[in-house]
N, C-alpha and C positions, 0 to 999 in steps of 0.2 A: 312866264315864258311866252314870248310873242312868236307867232308863226306868220311868215309872209303869205300873201294870197296864193302865190304859185307853189308854195311848199305844203299847203294845207291838204290833209288827206282825211277821208271819211272812215269811220269805224262802224257806223250803224245808221239806218234809215227807218223812220216810222212815218206813216201817213194816216192822217185823220180825214174827216169829211171835207176839210177846207184847206189844209196845209200839209206840206212835206217838212219834216224835221230831220236834219242831218247832224249827227254828232261827229265832231271833229276830234282827231287824236289829242289835240292840246286841251280838250275839255269844253270848248265852246259848242253851242248848238246853233245851227243856222235854220231858220224857219222861213218858208216861202209859200205864198198862196198858190194853190193849184191852178187858179185861173190864169196865171202867168205862163202856164205850160199847157196849151190846148189839148194835146194828146192825153196828158195825165188827167186833166179836168173832165174829159169825156169817158175815161176808162172805168171799167168795172172794178169793184173791190178786189176780185180775184186777179185781174191783170195788174193792178197796182202792187199787189203783194209779191209778184214775181220779178223782183229786182235783184241785181247783183252788183257788187263793187267791181270796178274795172281799173286797170293800171295801178295796182297796189293801193286803191282807195282814192285815186285822183278823179274818179268819176263814178256815175251810177248808170246802169244799163237796164232797160226794160226790153227784153227780146220780143215779147208778144206785141208791144206797142211800137217797136223800132224807134226807141227814144234813148238818147244819151244826154246826160247833163254833167258838166264838169263842176268840180267843187270850186275851183278858182272862179268860174263864171258865176256861181251862186254868190260867192263873197263879193264879187264886183257889183252885182245887182243891188246888194244891200246898202 
């Protein structure tokens, strides 16, 4: 099953010391280095853990960091 970039929605996010990993509903996982997102790269572990999916999974929001990342944007970066 192929999902277009604009139709991809996230179902989960995990963050390690160097990368953000986003699981997409179609089974793929997108991984992106935190250094590409300055606010995330400088954030504490506690701040990074406080994310939520927005727009039915179309994006990720970190309120404490005032950061929004779209899933389509992540896929286009790759």
